[in-house]
LOGU-382446 format. One record per residue (C-alpha): x, y, z. Coordinates in nm, 2 decimals. Layout:
REM residues N
- X:Y:Z
...
REM end
This chain:
REM residues 239
- 15.56:2.07:6.73
- 15.37:2.39:6.65
- 15.06:2.44:6.80
- 14.84:2.72:6.77
- 14.47:2.87:6.87
- 14.39:3.02:7.20
- 14.21:2.69:7.32
- 14.45:2.50:7.26
- 14.78:2.73:7.38
- 14.54:2.77:7.70
- 14.53:2.41:7.73
- 14.88:2.36:7.67
- 14.94:2.56:7.98
- 14.78:2.41:8.21
- 14.89:2.03:8.10
- 15.14:1.86:8.29
- 15.28:1.66:8.00
- 15.24:1.91:7.71
- 15.35:2.21:7.84
- 15.53:2.48:7.62
- 15.86:2.56:7.58
- 15.80:2.87:7.42
- 15.50:3.12:7.32
- 15.43:3.36:7.05
- 15.19:3.65:7.05
- 15.11:3.89:6.79
- 15.27:4.21:6.88
- 14.99:4.46:7.03
- 14.69:4.23:7.03
- 14.48:4.30:7.36
- 14.24:4.06:7.34
- 14.17:3.98:7.73
- 14.21:3.60:7.61
- 14.55:3.66:7.51
- 14.64:3.83:7.82
- 14.53:3.58:8.02
- 14.78:3.33:7.84
- 14.99:3.62:7.91
- 14.95:3.56:8.31
- 14.93:3.16:8.31
- 15.28:3.21:8.11
- 15.44:3.42:8.36
- 15.30:3.22:8.60
- 15.42:2.86:8.51
- 15.74:3.04:8.37
- 15.73:3.00:8.02
- 15.91:3.24:7.79
- 15.66:3.48:7.56
- 15.81:3.69:7.28
- 15.60:3.96:7.07
- 15.61:3.90:6.72
- 15.46:4.01:6.40
- 15.09:3.90:6.29
- 15.33:3.78:5.94
- 15.59:3.60:6.15
- 15.30:3.43:6.36
- 15.15:3.31:6.01
- 15.50:3.20:5.84
- 15.56:3.00:6.15
- 15.21:2.78:6.17
- 15.20:2.80:5.80
- 14.84:2.93:5.85
- 14.68:3.25:5.91
- 14.40:3.11:6.21
- 14.67:3.13:6.43
- 14.48:3.40:6.59
- 14.70:3.55:6.74
- 14.88:3.34:6.94
- 15.13:2.97:6.88
- 15.30:2.77:7.11
- 15.62:2.53:7.05
- 15.59:2.20:7.24
- 15.73:1.88:7.23
- 15.61:1.60:7.04
- 15.24:1.49:7.18
- 15.34:1.18:7.34
- 15.13:0.87:7.24
- 15.01:0.59:7.54
- 15.17:0.25:7.50
- 14.84:0.04:7.40
- 14.95:-0.22:7.69
- 15.01:0.02:7.93
- 14.67:0.21:7.85
- 14.48:-0.15:7.91
- 14.64:-0.20:8.25
- 14.52:0.15:8.44
- 14.16:-0.10:8.34
- 13.98:0.27:8.16
- 13.62:0.24:8.17
- 13.50:0.41:7.87
- 13.77:0.38:7.53
- 13.69:0.50:7.19
- 13.82:0.36:6.91
- 13.86:0.58:6.57
- 13.95:0.35:6.27
- 14.04:0.51:5.94
- 13.99:0.90:5.98
- 14.18:1.06:5.75
- 14.07:1.44:5.76
- 14.28:1.58:6.08
- 13.96:1.86:6.14
- 13.74:1.55:6.17
- 14.01:1.38:6.46
- 14.03:1.65:6.66
- 13.62:1.69:6.64
- 13.59:1.34:6.77
- 13.91:1.41:7.05
- 13.71:1.71:7.14
- 13.42:1.51:7.24
- 13.57:1.24:7.41
- 13.76:1.49:7.62
- 13.41:1.68:7.69
- 13.24:1.31:7.71
- 13.56:1.15:8.00
- 13.67:0.89:7.75
- 14.01:0.77:7.96
- 14.20:0.67:7.60
- 14.13:0.67:7.23
- 14.29:0.42:7.03
- 14.42:0.54:6.65
- 14.55:0.28:6.40
- 14.91:0.34:6.22
- 14.74:0.30:5.89
- 14.48:0.48:5.72
- 14.47:0.69:5.99
- 14.54:1.06:6.08
- 14.80:1.11:6.36
- 14.80:1.39:6.60
- 14.88:1.69:6.41
- 14.89:2.07:6.50
- 14.52:2.08:6.27
- 14.41:1.82:6.51
- 14.53:1.98:6.85
- 14.31:2.32:6.71
- 14.00:2.12:6.58
- 13.98:1.94:6.95
- 14.03:2.31:7.12
- 14.31:2.15:7.29
- 14.13:1.88:7.43
- 14.42:1.63:7.22
- 14.65:1.73:7.48
- 14.46:1.60:7.76
- 14.36:1.26:7.64
- 14.58:0.98:7.64
- 14.59:0.84:7.26
- 14.75:0.52:7.14
- 14.85:0.41:6.85
- 14.74:0.05:6.75
- 14.88:-0.20:6.48
- 14.59:-0.41:6.39
- 14.25:-0.34:6.48
- 14.12:-0.68:6.51
- 14.34:-0.76:6.70
- 14.32:-0.46:6.98
- 13.98:-0.53:6.98
- 13.98:-0.88:7.04
- 14.22:-0.83:7.33
- 13.99:-0.57:7.51
- 13.72:-0.84:7.48
- 13.92:-1.06:7.63
- 13.97:-0.83:7.93
- 13.60:-0.81:7.98
- 13.55:-0.48:7.73
- 13.21:-0.48:7.58
- 13.26:-0.33:7.19
- 13.03:-0.07:7.09
- 13.00:0.03:6.73
- 12.84:0.31:6.58
- 12.71:0.24:6.23
- 12.42:0.36:5.99
- 12.27:0.01:5.98
- 12.34:-0.15:6.30
- 12.01:-0.30:6.49
- 12.06:-0.22:6.78
- 11.93:0.14:6.96
- 12.11:0.32:7.20
- 11.87:0.23:7.44
- 11.97:-0.16:7.41
- 12.36:-0.07:7.54
- 12.47:-0.20:7.84
- 12.72:0.09:7.95
- 12.78:0.02:8.29
- 13.07:-0.21:8.20
- 13.41:-0.19:8.03
- 13.33:-0.01:7.72
- 13.50:0.07:7.38
- 13.29:0.29:7.12
- 13.43:0.20:6.78
- 13.36:0.45:6.50
- 13.46:0.41:6.11
- 13.62:0.68:5.86
- 13.45:0.91:5.68
- 13.40:0.70:5.34
- 13.32:0.38:5.45
- 13.25:0.34:5.80
- 13.32:0.07:5.98
- 13.51:-0.22:5.81
- 13.31:-0.55:5.78
- 13.55:-0.73:5.97
- 13.58:-0.46:6.21
- 13.18:-0.50:6.21
- 13.21:-0.87:6.29
- 13.39:-0.80:6.60
- 13.17:-0.55:6.76
- 12.89:-0.70:7.03
- 12.66:-0.42:6.92
- 12.61:-0.21:6.60
- 12.45:0.12:6.69
- 12.25:0.33:6.49
- 12.10:0.62:6.56
- 11.81:0.73:6.46
- 11.72:1.01:6.20
- 11.39:1.17:6.23
- 11.48:1.43:5.94
- 11.50:1.45:5.58
- 11.94:1.46:5.61
- 12.03:1.09:5.60
- 12.35:1.11:5.84
- 12.54:1.31:6.08
- 12.93:1.43:6.09
- 13.14:1.20:6.31
- 13.20:1.33:6.59
- 12.78:1.47:6.63
- 12.71:1.15:6.59
- 12.98:0.98:6.82
- 12.90:1.26:7.07
- 12.54:1.16:7.09
- 12.63:0.79:7.15
- 12.91:0.87:7.40
- 12.67:1.12:7.63
- 12.41:0.88:7.60
- 12.65:0.63:7.78
- 12.76:0.89:8.02
- 12.41:0.97:8.12
- 12.35:0.59:8.16
- 12.63:0.56:8.38
- 12.52:0.90:8.62
- 12.17:0.74:8.67
- 12.32:0.42:8.79
REM end
């Protein structure tokens, strides 16, 4: 997989599992952050090649490469059973998010808030792509991401293991203050177009809505998820 952008390549160089095989940098660029990538690549013994900007655009299929790209092995997914056996305290289930930039933003938020695993269905959901990695500012590289088959079956198994299922829903009848964030928790967010599906909503222990005080009726997915996840973090820090 070819990833691109300063943050994703920097994060890949620091990763234990997704370290680059090769790095390409635009010839003649003196950006201090590119110089840091060069120095880190030298320490990690990762080969660096200098290319023209046109060559990087062709290699990455975008002009938004920020003069650096890297080849990594395909981002590895974690088996669902292996993930839950590690008893992660906070999970994020992303159901039906099809836009790679939305998924990347969610993964960036998840990594920043200490989410210990992300669940993504095989169907009707975006996979981890270079665009997702770029939009996540490299956060996707550090997360344990599991592809799952049936969302409802996964939630049922998690509930049997003691997880509280918290769905983020505009029509939810619970506020963030009402959720118990101290135990095992899985936060569920729906897709861009329909939100949480009806059957998924039925399997949530709490349906949480965010207070909207202005004239705008909703927030984008990553912002809404970030508000809820940081509230969970805040509660856990207070305990």
